[in-house]
N, C-alpha and C positions, 0 to 999 in steps of 0.2 A: 778721429773717432771712427770705429768700424761700423759696418752697415747694420749690424744687429743693434748697437746702441742708438743709431740714428732712427731705426724703426721703433725702438722703445720710446724715443722722444715723440715721434708722431702718434704713438698709442696714447701716451700721457696727454698730449695736446688735445686729442679728440675727446677724451673723457672729461678733461677740464672744461672744454668749450661746451660740450653737450650736457654737462652735469648729470651724466647717466652712462653707466656701463652698457646698458641695453641699446641705447641709441648710438653710442660710439661704435659698438661691435657691429651693428647693422651697417653703419657708414663705412667701416673699414673692411667688411666682409669676413670678420672673425667671429669665433664663438665667444660668449661672455667669459667662460672659464679661461680660455687662452689669453684674452685681453687682460683679465684680472691678474693672471700669473705674470704677464709681461710687465705690467705696472709695478707689481710687488717686487719683481726682480730689479727694476730700475731703482726703486726706493731702497732696496737692500744694498745695492752697489754704492748709492750716494750716501747711505747712512742717515737718511732723514725721511720723514713721512711727507709725502707730497699731496695726498688727498685724505680728506676726512670722510669716512663712509658711515652711513647709517642705513637702516632698513628702508628708508624712504627717500634719501637724497645722497648726492655726492658733491663735494665742494673742495676747491683747493685750500690747503693750509697756507699760512703766511709764506712759508718757503716755496710751496707749490705755485702760489700766485706770482712770486718773484721770478720763478723759472718760466712760468707761462708768458709773462710780459717780456722776458729777455729772449726766449727761444722762438716765439711765434714769428716775429719779423724776420729773423734769420732763416727760418724754414721757408717762409714765403719768398724770400730772395732766392733761395735755392730752387724752389719751384718755378720762379720766373726765369731763372737762368736756364733751367732744363727746357722750359717752353721756348725760349729763344733758340736753343739748339734745334728744336723741332722745325724751325723755319726752313731747314734744309730739306725737309720732306717735300715730295712732289705736290701733295694736296693738303689743304688745311684739315686738321683732325682734332678730335677731343670734344668735351662737353663745355659749353658756355652757359653759365647759370645767370639768369637775369631776374631781378626783383622789380616789379612795376605795379601800378594801379590798373585795375581791369580795363578801364576805358582806354588808357594809353596802349595796353597790350592789344586790344581789339582794333583800334584805329590806326596805330602806327607801327607797332612791333611786328605782329604776325604778317600783315600784308607785305612788309619789306623783307622779312626773314624767311618766309616760306620758300621763295625761289632758291635760296642758298642751299636748302636741304636737297633739292633736286640736282643742283650743280655739284655739290660736294657730299658724296655719300658717307664719308668718314666723319662728318661734322654732326654734332648733336646739340640741340638747343633746348634748355629747360627754362620755362617762364613761370615764376611764382608770383601770384597777385596778392597784394596786401595793402591796406590803407595806412599802416604805420610807417614811420621813417626808419628805414632799415640801414644798419651799419654793415656795408658790404664786406668790409674786412673781417669783422668779428664773425659774421654769419656765412662767410666763405662764398659770397656771390662774386662773379667776375665784374658785373656792372649793375647799376640800378638805374631806373627811369623815374624821375619825379619832376615837378614844376621847378623852374629855374631858381625861385627864391627859397626853395627847400633844400638845395644842395649845399653841403658843407663847404666852407671856403678852402679846405685843404684837398679837395677833389678836383680832378680834371673834368670839366663839364662841356658837353657838345650839344648844341641845340638840335632838336629833331622835329620841331613844329613851330609855327608862328605863335604869337600870343593868342589867347582865346578869351571869349566871353563866357561867363557862367550865367545860366538862364533859368527862369522859373516858368513852369508850364503846368497845365492841368487839362483834363479831358473836357470837351464841350459839355458832356452830360453833367459833370461835377459843377461846372460854372453855371449852368442853367439852373441847377438845384440850389446852390449855395451863394451865388453871386460872384462877381469878379473883384478880388482885392485890388485896391489902388495905392494904398500906403503901407508902410512897414507896420504901423499899428494895426492895420486890418488883419495881418497874419495871425494875431492872437485869436481871432474868431474863425479861423479856418483849420481844416485838417492838413497838416504838413507831414509829408512822408520823410522820416528821419533816417540818418546814417549812424550806425553804432561803430565807433572806431575800435581798433584793436586794443587800445588801453582801457576800454570800457566806457569812455565818455561818449555823449551824443554830440555830433558835429553841429556847431552853431553856424548858421548861414552868414556868409561874408558879403554884405550888401553895401550899396552906396546910397547915401541920403544927403542931398545938398552938397555933393562933392566930398563928403566925409565917409571914411570906411567905418562900417559898423559890424560887430559880431552879434547876430540876432538869434536868441534862443527861441526855437520853435518846438511845437509839440503836435502829436497826432497819434492815431491808433496803430499805424503800421511803421515798424522799424526794421531795417535790413542792414547787412554788412557789405553790400555790393550795389553798384549803380544800376545794373541792368534789372535787378529785382525791383528797385525803386521805380524805375521807368515803367515797368509792367504794371505795378500797382497804380501809378498815375493813369495809365491807359484804361485800367479797370475801374476808374472813377473813385479811387480811395483818397485823393487829395492833391495837393501841390507838390511838385518835385523840383529840386534845385541841383542841377548838374551842368557840365559844360554844354554850350549851345550846339556844338557840332554833333553830339550824340542824340540830341533831341530833334534836330531839324528834319530828319526823314519822317518822323512821326507827325510833326506839325504839317509838313508838306502833304502827308497822306490824310490829314484831317483827324487823326487819332488824338492829337493834343493841340492846345492853343497857347500862344505866348501870354504871359501875365507880367505886369509891373516892369516893363522894359527899362524905365527910367532908373531903376534901382539895380540893374545888373552890373557887376564889376568886370573888369578886364584882368585876367590872370597871366603871369608869365608862361611862355610855351613850355612844352615838355623838353627835358634835357636828359641825355644819357650821361652818367657820371661814374668815375672809377679812380682808384689810386694811380698815380703816374706810373708806378713800376708795373702795373698790371697790363698795360698795352704792350705786351712783349710777344705774345704768340700770334702767328699768322691768322689763326682762326678768330681771335678776338679783334684784330685789326679789320678783318673782313666784315665782322658783325657791326662794328662801330661805323664803318664806312657805308654799309647798307642802310643803317638807321639815320644817318645824317640827312637832314632835309635839304634837297637840292634848291629849294626856293628861298631858304633863309640862311644867311651866313652863320657859321658857328662862332 
């Protein structure tokens, strides 16, 4: 296959994955008209329609979906092979895209990756924070960072932190005004600062009661989509917050927050970096993974 046809496949793949000519064109650095012409040319040569276009959406046809599923892994293998060739360059280069939760990005990713940017000027690191479980292959991330029990079995997983406890805390002012909850049933009578997940659901607190795991539905006036906004709301006296202990401890030590219901705190698996096995091919990615690996906890 000549280079023009290969580029046409990349163009089709981008549109099919983004479900949008606008987004695909921006990703590829092309105009929408050029991208549309390229995909139509591919369809003409193949003699079959690959995309269904309406004024509001773009989606693969049955033939397009079959081509997408067949071509995508092959093009990823080509990209991996090219990345392996770049190993011969003197310095790691390129962009490493990482998906992570904001807490992990703040506590573990950025402190360990920031020094790499100073040492390797041709390296770029992009960190996207999200509370949903991200398919790193489909969404074209190099690696993801999630808790160990959230990583798919077909991924390579490397531990980057010890196990952690999830903790409940509130401001001293809130507790003085509303009292201190002691049991899980008490939570129904308190303001709980909630987390809205990317799928629209409100996160249920995963607590321990008499050694059993419970998913407890809580409610309150304040809902956020990130942990740090929730913590600030707790400091401001809006209610109880439930997030990993490590991120709350500085505020408890400073007297801004106080621990609550410690007997009901669960222990969660540590953070892990995960990626498809074929992705650890570039020198830049190996460098990033090694920097993230926890020196205190074996992988």
